[in-house]
C-alpha positions in Angstrom: -102.0 114.8 45.2 -99.6 112.0 44.2 -96.9 114.4 43.0 -96.9 116.3 46.2 -96.7 113.0 48.2 -93.8 111.8 46.1 -92.2 115.0 46.7 -92.8 114.8 50.5 -91.4 111.3 50.4 -88.4 112.3 48.6 -87.7 115.2 51.0 -87.8 112.9 53.9 -85.5 110.5 52.2 -83.1 113.3 51.4 -83.0 114.6 55.0 -82.5 111.1 56.1 -79.5 110.7 53.7 -78.0 113.9 55.1 -78.5 112.7 58.7 -76.8 109.3 57.9 -73.9 110.9 56.0 -73.2 113.4 58.7 -72.5 110.6 61.2 -70.3 108.7 58.9 -67.8 111.3 57.7 -64.4 111.6 59.3 -65.4 114.7 61.1 -69.0 114.1 61.6 -68.8 114.4 65.2 -66.6 117.5 65.3 -69.1 119.3 63.0 -72.1 118.2 65.0 -70.3 119.8 68.2 -69.5 122.8 66.0 -72.9 123.3 64.9 -74.4 122.7 68.2 -72.0 125.2 69.9 -72.7 127.7 67.1 -76.4 127.6 67.4 -76.2 127.6 71.3 -73.8 130.5 71.5 -75.5 132.5 68.9 -78.8 132.0 70.4 -77.5 133.1 73.8 -75.9 136.1 72.2 -79.1 137.2 70.6 -80.8 136.6 73.8 -78.3 138.8 75.6 -79.1 141.6 73.3 -82.8 141.3 74.4 -81.8 140.9 78.0 -79.9 144.2 77.8 -82.9 146.0 76.6 -85.2 144.3 79.1 -83.0 145.3 81.9 -82.9 148.8 80.9 -86.7 149.0 80.2 -87.4 147.4 83.6 -85.2 149.6 85.5 -86.9 152.6 84.0 -90.4 151.2 84.7 -89.3 150.5 88.3 -87.8 154.1 88.7 -91.0 155.7 87.3 -93.1 153.4 89.7 -91.2 154.7 92.9 -90.6 158.2 91.8 -91.8 160.5 94.6 -94.3 163.3 94.1 -93.2 166.3 96.1 -95.6 168.7 97.1 -95.2 172.2 95.8 -96.5 175.5 96.7 -99.6 175.1 94.6 -100.6 171.9 96.5 -102.8 173.5 99.2 -99.7 175.7 100.2 -97.8 172.4 100.7 -100.4 171.2 103.3 -101.4 167.9 101.6 -103.6 165.9 103.8 -101.4 162.8 103.6 -97.7 163.4 103.5 -94.3 161.8 104.4 -91.3 163.9 105.2 -88.4 162.9 102.8 -84.7 163.7 102.5 -82.2 161.8 100.3 -78.5 161.9 101.0 -75.6 159.9 99.8 -73.1 157.5 101.5 -70.6 154.8 100.1 -68.7 151.7 101.2 -64.9 152.1 101.2 -63.7 152.2 97.8 -67.1 151.6 96.2 -69.7 153.7 94.4 -72.2 156.0 96.1 -75.7 155.0 97.0 -78.8 156.7 98.3 -79.8 156.7 102.1 -83.3 158.2 102.4 -84.5 159.6 105.6 -88.3 159.4 106.0 -90.9 159.7 108.8 -94.8 160.0 108.6 -95.9 163.6 108.5 -99.6 163.8 108.2 -102.6 161.6 107.8 -102.1 158.4 106.0 -98.3 158.9 105.2 -97.5 157.0 102.0 -94.8 154.4 102.2 -92.4 154.1 99.2 -92.5 150.8 97.2 -90.7 147.9 98.8 -91.7 148.6 102.3 -94.5 146.7 104.0 -94.7 148.7 107.1 -93.1 151.9 108.6 -89.7 151.7 110.4 -89.9 152.4 113.9 -87.8 155.4 115.2 -84.2 154.7 114.8 -84.8 151.5 112.5 -83.6 150.9 109.0 -84.4 149.0 105.8 -81.6 147.9 103.5 -81.5 146.4 100.1 -80.4 142.8 100.1 -77.3 143.5 98.1 -76.3 146.5 100.1 -76.4 144.2 103.1 -74.2 141.5 101.3 -71.8 144.2 100.2 -71.4 146.0 103.4 -71.2 143.1 105.6 -67.6 143.7 106.4 -68.3 147.3 107.3 -71.2 146.4 109.7 -73.7 147.9 107.4 -76.7 146.4 109.3 -75.9 148.6 112.3 -74.5 151.7 110.7 -77.8 153.7 110.6 -79.7 152.2 113.4 -81.5 148.8 114.0 -82.1 146.7 111.1 -85.9 146.4 110.6 -85.8 144.4 107.4 -84.8 144.3 103.8 -86.4 146.4 101.0 -88.6 144.2 98.7 -87.6 143.7 95.0 -90.6 146.0 93.7 -89.0 148.8 95.6 -85.7 148.4 94.0 -84.8 149.2 90.2 -83.0 146.0 90.1 -81.9 143.3 92.5 -78.2 144.7 92.5 -79.2 148.3 93.6 -77.8 149.5 97.0 -80.5 151.5 98.9 -81.5 152.2 102.4 -84.5 153.8 104.1 -83.8 155.2 107.6 -86.3 156.7 110.1 -84.4 158.9 112.4 -85.0 158.6 116.2 -86.1 162.2 116.4 -88.1 162.2 113.2 -87.6 164.7 110.5 -88.3 168.4 111.1 -89.6 170.6 108.3 -86.2 172.1 107.7 -85.0 173.5 104.2 -83.6 170.3 103.0 -86.7 168.2 103.8 -89.4 167.6 101.3 -93.0 166.8 101.6 -94.0 163.7 99.6 -97.5 163.1 98.8 -97.2 159.9 96.8 -95.3 157.5 94.7 -95.4 156.8 90.9 -97.3 158.4 88.1 -100.5 157.6 89.6 -100.0 160.0 92.6 -98.7 162.9 90.3 -102.0 164.7 90.0 -100.1 167.7 91.4 -96.6 168.4 92.6 -93.1 167.6 91.3 -91.9 164.2 90.4 -88.5 163.1 91.2 -86.4 159.9 91.0 -84.9 158.3 94.1 -81.4 156.6 93.9 -78.0 156.9 92.1 -78.3 154.1 89.5 -79.6 156.2 86.7 -76.5 158.4 87.0 -74.3 155.4 87.2 -75.7 153.6 84.2 -74.1 153.9 80.8 -76.2 154.4 77.7 -78.1 151.2 76.5 -76.5 151.4 73.1 -73.0 151.2 74.7 -73.8 147.9 76.5 -75.4 146.7 73.3 -72.2 147.4 71.3 -70.0 145.5 74.2 -72.4 142.4 73.7 -72.4 142.7 70.1 -68.7 143.1 69.5 -67.3 140.8 72.0 -69.9 138.0 72.1 -72.2 137.8 69.0 -69.6 138.6 66.3 -67.0 135.9 67.5 -69.9 133.5 67.1 -70.1 134.4 63.5 -66.7 132.9 63.1 -67.7 129.9 64.9 -70.5 129.6 62.5 -68.4 129.8 59.4 -66.0 127.1 60.8 -69.0 124.9 61.5 -70.4 125.3 58.2 -67.1 124.5 56.4 -66.0 121.7 58.7 -65.8 118.3 56.8 -66.1 120.3 53.5 -63.7 117.8 51.6 -66.2 114.8 52.1 -69.3 117.0 51.1 -67.8 118.5 48.2 -67.5 115.0 46.8 -71.0 114.2 47.8 -72.2 117.3 46.3 -70.5 116.6 43.0 -72.1 113.2 43.0 -75.4 114.3 43.7 -75.3 116.8 41.0 -74.0 114.1 38.5 -77.0 112.0 39.3 -79.2 114.9 38.4 -80.0 116.4 41.8 -81.2 119.6 42.1 -80.2 122.6 44.3 -83.3 121.9 46.5 -82.1 118.2 46.8 -78.7 119.2 47.8 -80.2 121.8 50.2 -82.2 119.2 51.8 -79.2 116.8 52.3 -77.4 119.7 53.9 -80.3 120.5 56.2 -80.7 116.6 57.2 -77.0 116.7 58.2 -76.9 119.9 60.1 -80.6 120.0 61.6 -80.0 117.6 64.5 -77.2 119.5 65.9 -78.7 122.9 65.3 -82.0 121.9 66.9 -80.2 120.6 70.0 -78.3 123.9 70.2 -81.4 126.0 70.0 -83.4 123.8 72.4 -80.4 124.0 75.0 -80.2 127.8 74.5 -83.9 128.3 75.1 -83.6 126.2 78.3 -80.9 128.3 79.5 -82.8 131.4 78.9 -85.8 129.9 80.3 -84.0 129.3 83.6 -83.2 133.1 83.8 -87.0 133.6 83.5 -87.7 131.7 86.6 -85.3 132.9 89.0 -82.6 135.7 89.4 -79.2 134.8 88.1 -76.0 136.2 89.5 -73.5 136.9 86.7 -69.9 135.7 87.6 -67.2 138.1 87.6 -69.4 141.3 86.9 -71.2 140.2 90.3 -74.5 141.3 88.9 -78.0 139.9 89.5 -80.0 139.5 86.3 -83.6 140.1 87.3 -86.1 137.4 86.1 -88.9 140.1 86.5 -87.3 142.4 84.0 -86.9 139.5 81.5 -90.4 138.1 81.8 -92.1 140.8 79.6 -89.5 139.9 77.1 -89.5 136.2 77.5 -91.0 135.1 74.4 -88.5 137.0 72.5 -85.6 136.0 74.7 -86.4 132.4 75.1 -88.2 131.4 71.8 -87.5 134.0 69.0 -83.7 134.4 69.8 -83.0 130.5 69.7 -85.4 130.2 66.8 -83.5 132.9 64.8 -80.1 131.3 65.8 -81.4 128.0 64.5 -82.6 129.5 61.3 -79.4 131.5 60.8 -77.3 128.4 61.2 -79.4 126.2 58.6 -78.9 129.1 56.4 -75.3 129.4 56.6 -74.9 125.6 56.2 -77.1 125.5 53.1 -75.3 128.6 51.5 -72.0 127.0 52.3 -73.0 123.7 50.6 -74.5 125.3 47.7 -71.7 127.9 47.1 -69.5 127.2 43.9 -66.0 125.7 44.9 -62.6 126.3 43.8 -60.1 123.5 43.6 -58.3 124.8 46.5 -61.2 125.7 48.7 -62.5 124.2 51.8 -60.5 123.1 54.8 -57.9 121.2 52.8 -54.3 122.3 53.4 -52.9 124.4 50.9 -49.7 124.0 48.8 -46.5 125.6 49.9 -46.7 127.9 46.9 -49.5 129.6 48.5 -47.5 130.2 51.6 -44.5 132.0 50.1 -45.8 135.2 51.3 -45.9 134.2 55.1 -42.0 134.8 55.8 -42.3 138.2 54.0 -45.1 139.4 56.4 -43.5 137.7 59.4 -40.5 140.1 58.9 -42.8 143.1 59.2 -44.4 141.8 62.5 -41.6 143.3 64.8 -41.8 146.6 62.9 -45.5 147.0 63.2 -45.5 146.2 67.0 -42.6 148.8 67.4 -44.7 151.2 65.6 -47.9 150.6 67.9 -45.9 150.6 71.1 -43.3 153.5 70.7 -44.8 155.5 67.6 -47.2 157.4 69.6 -44.3 158.7 71.9 -42.5 160.4 68.8 -45.8 161.7 67.3 -46.1 165.5 67.2 -49.6 166.0 68.1 -52.7 163.8 69.5 -53.9 162.9 65.9 -50.6 161.8 64.9 -50.4 159.7 68.1 -53.5 158.0 67.6 -52.8 157.3 63.9 -49.3 155.7 64.9 -51.2 153.6 67.5 -53.8 152.4 65.2 -51.6 151.7 62.2 -49.3 149.7 64.3 -52.0 147.7 65.8 -53.6 147.0 62.4 -50.1 146.0 61.0 -49.7 143.5 63.8 -53.0 142.0 63.4 -52.0 141.2 59.7 -48.6 140.2 60.3 -48.6 138.4 63.7 -50.4 135.2 62.3 -47.8 134.9 59.6 -44.9 135.3 62.0 -46.5 132.5 64.4 -46.8 130.4 61.4 -43.3 130.9 60.1 -41.8 130.1 63.6 -44.0 127.0 63.8 -42.9 125.9 60.4 -39.2 126.4 61.5 -39.7 124.3 64.4 -41.4 121.6 62.2 -38.1 121.4 60.6 -36.1 121.0 63.6 -38.7 118.3 64.7 -38.2 116.4 61.4 -34.3 116.3 62.0 -34.7 115.3 65.4 -37.2 112.6 64.6 -35.0 111.1 61.8 -32.1 111.1 64.4 -34.0 109.1 67.1 -36.4 107.0 65.0 -39.6 108.8 66.3 -42.3 108.4 63.7 -44.9 110.6 65.3 -42.6 113.5 65.6 -41.5 113.0 62.1 -45.0 113.0 60.9 -45.9 116.1 62.9 -42.7 118.0 61.8 -43.1 117.3 58.0 -46.9 118.5 58.2 -46.0 121.6 60.2 -43.2 122.7 58.0 -45.1 121.9 55.0 -48.4 123.5 55.5 -47.6 127.0 57.4 -50.8 128.5 55.8 -53.0 126.0 57.9 -51.1 127.3 61.1 -51.6 130.9 60.0 -55.4 130.3 59.5 -55.6 128.5 62.9 -54.0 131.2 64.8 -55.4 134.4 63.0 -58.9 134.4 65.0 -57.2 133.9 68.3 -54.6 136.4 68.0 -57.1 139.0 66.7 -59.4 138.4 69.4 -56.7 138.8 72.0 -55.6 142.1 70.5 -59.3 143.6 70.2 -59.9 142.3 73.8 -57.0 144.0 75.4 -57.7 147.2 73.5 -61.4 147.1 74.7 -60.3 146.6 78.1 -57.6 149.6 77.9 -60.2 151.9 76.5 -62.8 150.8 79.0 -60.0 151.5 81.6 -59.7 155.2 80.3 -63.4 155.8 81.4 -62.6 154.1 84.9 -59.2 155.9 85.2 -60.7 158.3 87.8 -61.1 155.5 90.3 -58.0 153.8 89.3 -55.8 156.8 89.6 -57.3 157.5 93.0 -56.8 154.0 94.2 -53.1 154.3 93.2 -52.5 157.7 94.7 -53.8 156.4 98.1 -50.2 154.9 98.6 -48.9 158.5 98.5 -51.6 160.2 100.5 -51.6 160.3 104.2 -54.8 158.5 105.2 -54.4 159.4 108.9 -56.7 162.2 108.5 -60.5 162.5 107.6 -62.8 165.4 107.2 -66.1 165.2 109.0 -69.2 166.6 107.6 -72.0 166.8 110.3 -75.4 166.6 108.4 -78.1 168.9 109.5 -78.2 171.0 112.5 -76.7 169.7 115.7 -75.8 170.9 119.1 -72.5 171.6 120.5 -73.2 169.0 122.9 -73.6 166.5 120.4 -70.4 167.5 118.7 -68.4 167.3 121.9 -69.9 163.9 122.8 -69.0 162.6 119.2 -65.5 163.7 119.6 -65.1 162.4 123.0 -66.2 159.1 121.6 -63.9 159.0 118.9 -60.7 156.7 120.0 -57.0 157.5 119.2 -57.7 160.6 117.3 -57.2 164.4 117.6 -59.9 166.9 116.2 -58.8 170.3 114.6 -61.0 172.8 113.0 -59.7 174.4 109.8 -61.5 177.8 108.9 -60.8 179.8 105.7 -61.0 183.5 105.7 -60.3 186.0 103.0 -61.5 184.6 99.9 -59.8 182.7 97.3 -57.2 185.3 96.3 -55.5 185.8 99.8 -57.2 183.2 102.0 -56.0 182.7 105.7 -56.5 179.5 107.4 -57.3 179.3 111.0 -56.4 176.0 112.8 -58.2 175.5 116.0 -57.4 172.7 118.4 -57.0 172.1 122.3 -53.5 171.7 123.5 -53.4 167.9 123.4 -54.4 168.0 119.8 -51.7 170.6 118.9 -49.1 168.9 120.8 -49.8 165.5 119.1 -49.6 167.0 115.8 -46.4 168.7 116.7 -47.9 172.3 116.5 -47.1 175.2 118.8 -49.5 175.3 121.9 -49.2 179.0 123.1 -51.6 181.2 124.6 -51.5 183.7 121.8 -52.2 183.0 118.2 -49.3 181.9 116.1 -48.6 182.2 112.4 -47.0 179.5 110.2 -46.1 179.7 106.7 -47.0 176.0 106.0 -46.6 172.6 107.5 -43.5 170.5 107.5 -43.3 167.6 104.7 -44.6 164.5 106.2 -47.4 166.2 108.6 -50.8 164.7 108.2 -52.0 168.2 108.0 -49.6 169.1 105.0 -51.6 166.1 103.1 -54.9 167.6 104.2 -54.1 171.1 103.1 -53.1 170.0 99.5 -56.2 167.8 99.3 -58.7 170.6 100.3 -56.9 173.2 98.0 -55.6 175.6 100.9 -52.2 175.2 99.0 -49.8 177.8 100.4 -52.2 179.8 102.5 -50.8 181.2 105.9 -51.8 179.2 108.9 -52.8 180.7 112.2 -52.5 178.3 115.1 -55.0 178.9 117.7 -55.3 177.2 121.0 -58.8 176.4 121.9 -60.5 174.1 124.5 -62.6 171.1 123.6 -66.1 172.9 124.4 -65.2 175.9 122.2 -64.0 173.7 119.4 -67.3 171.8 119.5 -69.3 175.0 119.6 -67.6 176.4 116.4 -67.8 173.1 114.8 -71.5 173.0 115.3 -71.9 176.6 114.4 -69.7 176.7 111.1 -69.9 172.9 109.9 -72.4 173.6 107.1 -71.1 177.0 105.8 -68.5 175.3 103.4 -65.6 177.5 104.8 -64.9 175.2 107.9 -63.5 171.7 107.9 -63.6 169.6 110.9 -60.8 167.1 110.8 -59.9 164.1 112.7 -56.2 163.1 112.8 -54.4 160.0 114.1 -51.0 161.1 115.4 -49.6 157.6 115.0 -50.1 157.8 111.2 -52.6 155.0 111.0 -55.9 155.6 109.1 -59.1 155.9 111.3 -61.7 153.3 110.7 -64.3 155.3 108.5 -67.1 152.5 108.8 -66.7 152.6 112.7 -66.9 156.5 112.5 -70.0 156.3 110.3 -72.0 154.0 112.8 -70.9 156.4 115.8 -72.0 159.5 113.8 -75.5 158.0 113.5 -75.6 157.1 117.1 -74.8 160.6 118.1 -76.3 162.9 115.3 -79.9 162.6 113.9 -78.7 161.9 110.4 -75.1 161.0 111.0 -72.0 162.6 109.3 -70.2 162.3 106.0 -66.6 161.3 106.3 -63.9 161.8 103.5 -60.3 160.7 103.4 -57.8 162.2 100.9 -58.4 160.7 97.5 -62.0 159.7 98.3 -63.4 162.5 96.1 -61.9 160.9 93.0 -62.2 157.3 94.1 -66.0 157.1 94.9 -67.4 158.9 91.7 -65.1 156.9 89.4 -66.1 153.5 91.0 -69.1 153.0 88.6 -66.8 153.1 85.5 -64.5 150.8 87.1 -67.5 148.4 88.0 -68.7 148.5 84.3 -65.4 147.7 83.0 -65.9 144.2 84.3 -68.6 143.4 81.6 -66.1 144.1 78.9 -63.6 141.7 80.6 -66.5 139.1 81.0 -67.8 139.3 77.4 -64.0 139.5 76.0 -63.2 136.3 77.7 -66.2 134.6 76.5 -65.6 135.9 72.8 -61.8 134.7 73.1 -63.0 131.2 74.3 -65.5 131.1 71.5 -62.8 132.0 68.7 -60.3 129.6 70.2 -63.1 127.0 69.9 -63.7 128.0 66.4 -60.1 127.9 65.5 -59.5 124.5 67.3 -62.3 122.8 65.8 -61.1 123.9 62.3 -57.8 122.5 62.9 -59.0 119.4 64.5 -61.5 118.7 61.4 -58.6 119.3 59.1 -56.5 116.9 61.1 -59.1 114.3 61.2 -59.7 114.4 57.5 -56.2 112.8 57.2 -57.2 110.2 59.8 -57.7 107.3 57.3 -54.4 108.3 55.6 -52.5 108.2 58.8 -54.2 105.1 60.0 -51.7 102.6 58.6 -49.1 104.0 60.7 -50.4 102.1 63.7 -49.4 99.0 61.8 -46.0 100.2 60.8 -45.2 101.9 64.4 -46.8 99.3 66.5 -48.8 101.8 68.5 -51.0 104.8 68.3 -48.7 107.2 70.0 -47.9 108.7 66.5 -51.6 110.1 66.4 -51.4 111.9 69.8 -48.1 113.5 68.7 -49.3 114.6 65.4 -52.5 116.0 67.0 -50.6 118.0 69.5 -48.4 119.7 66.9 -51.5 120.1 64.6 -54.0 121.4 67.3 -52.4 122.0 70.6 -49.1 123.7 69.7 -50.3 126.5 67.3 -53.2 127.5 69.8 -50.7 127.4 73.0 -48.4 129.5 70.9 -51.1 131.9 70.0 -52.3 132.0 73.7 -48.7 132.8 75.1 -47.4 135.0 72.3 -50.7 136.7 71.2 -51.7 137.7 74.8 -48.1 139.2 75.4 -48.1 141.1 72.2 -52.0 142.4 72.9 -50.9 143.6 76.3 -47.6 145.4 74.9 -50.0 147.1 72.3 -52.4 148.2 75.0 -49.5 149.8 76.9 -49.6 153.3 75.3 -53.4 153.5 76.1 -52.8 152.7 79.9 -49.3 154.4 80.3 -48.9 154.9 83.8 -51.9 153.0 84.6 -51.2 149.4 85.1 -54.4 148.6 86.6 -56.2 148.1 83.5 -54.1 145.4 81.9 -53.2 143.4 84.9 -51.4 140.3 85.5 -54.5 138.4 86.3 -56.2 139.6 83.1 -53.3 138.3 81.0 -53.4 135.0 82.8 -57.0 134.7 82.4 -57.0 135.3 78.6 -54.2 132.9 78.0 -55.5 130.3 80.3 -58.8 130.3 78.4 -57.0 129.6 75.1 -54.8 126.9 76.6 -57.7 125.1 78.1 -59.6 125.1 74.9 -56.4 123.9 73.0 -55.8 121.0 75.6 -59.4 119.9 75.5 -59.6 120.0 71.6 -56.0 118.3 71.5 -57.4 115.3 73.9 -60.6 115.1 71.7 -58.6 114.9 68.4 -56.4 112.3 69.5 -59.0 110.1 70.8 -61.0 110.2 67.6 -57.7 109.8 65.5 -56.9 106.8 67.5 -60.4 105.3 67.1 -60.1 105.7 63.5 -56.8 104.0 63.6 -58.0 100.9 65.4 -61.0 100.8 63.1 -58.8 100.6 60.0 -57.9 97.3 58.2 -55.7 96.6 55.4 -57.8 96.5 52.1 -60.4 98.9 53.6 -61.3 102.2 52.1 
């Protein structure tokens, strides 16, 4: 009992020794912040992995809960006692992803309502999801389908960000071929019938493992680099302390307890802060910046214990384990954060010479490769070579600049510049270690964005092609059966446009297209308006109809122009609008694009279920929008990872700079001021990170060019500016901090002190 008590007292004293020692070392504050950030970010990274799984699981549970049970022929001949008429169609906002518009109406008995609705919408009323209302506010989405009756509750959406609309047509839903009979919702109602999902989100989502890979590669792994730097920050003092404890007979356990006492408070604070942040996400929904995504607290709560407690606890234990292993690991004479001798850096100029060659290989090598495999090999070889040689090139350039600084300082009696120049030119290896993580992160980040851009290239290519397509024409797809009177009423209410009907005959091999329109429309479109049918071999370049032909793949088919009065045109459009061989087109003769949102709203005022409108290029733009939107996550996590790696590199350089703080302290007496410390800190911390931010970002963007050839929308000027700004902001912050600490050390120094 006494022995156990003595061991406990000794353990407490050793923890206290470590705690006090951590506060008194030159880089004690830096290490505290580094360990705090490493634990915080690692805990958030692990919690993000849990959150991704929680979101996917929660969305699937919601989808199952609202899945519709459709009556089949075996369910009392389709005559269920309680039934809802149901029809799902799609719509989209301009340039955005598609979403579901569900038309529903009570059919028989106690007609079941879908989850998220607390009452039946009245005829001509609509319920919209909150995010659809927000995103479509500029297009008047509240009035597109009818009168707004309210918003869909969160329990009826697979996630708060989902776009969904429930519409009850004014005339109800007839038992047409496209209409389904829904007898209930969710697995509990699936006693008979066919269960189907509602919504587009499942098809828009990527696999869960792909999202997990993004979080792991761009968020969690950079944190490991920060953890390594935090564990080795201030290693010079701890190495001497470890040697002293070992000489006094201290065991490995004693050294481990001292290390825990030093690192424990910072790691504990980081874990608690991370747990508090995750806890806030459990209490309320959080909108993720840049991705514009709402993280559902209800999805997270079933995994709250894992995300808010186990993830920060795991990060805390991992950080302490890394710290103990770093302190107990055997040392070599030149290990740690101490600057290395110049003999160790003789290889840097040799690698620097290879850097331009590696960049040229990565950029131009794929152009001269004979096959796809060789092109890929040339690209990746160039990228790998740049990753290995770019830090050496930056360190060599910095060392040369240090030599120029030294000569300038001697000529103008600048002590701070002299110290900075000599230190920079003497220790290029320290600069290389500082910029390596940042440059690698920038290259990997740009590559990730570029490859993600390939998946979203469908939308990007369509967006770029909009400038070459004539957007003054839109195709109209009337939904359901409508009367000729309704079509005529719709066409009469469309302002500043002319209507024509294109009908294909003769099959795919030798098609013939009949273009029907009244005389006003034909004249406005510069077409012959004759009593008899006129044959054209094509449309003149620049004609809106020429672009329409190319878009709907009529290509070089001959055209028969037929004059038709407005009433006959409406009758033919009503009769043939759904057969797939006819296209009703609205054209603005002045060349301006029609307002598609206004047309959609007008169509719902005239037709029971509205109409679809598609301009040239929309068939590529809308399906590719989900990939484009999901690419924002790569950008978001990539920027976070770059910030973490820049912080890791800067903290390592700052700790190495402050280790020499006491050696530089006498300069305050010799120079009569403390400006020398700000200048030295600028060249030790700020300059290398700023150089890696500018040059590294430029090189990373150039290396990504072959992947995004002809597709500038992936690596944009805004993306390049954001990446470089993140690194520059971190470098300025750490430079100001290093200067402040170095000045404080200098002012506390006194002759004869240690």
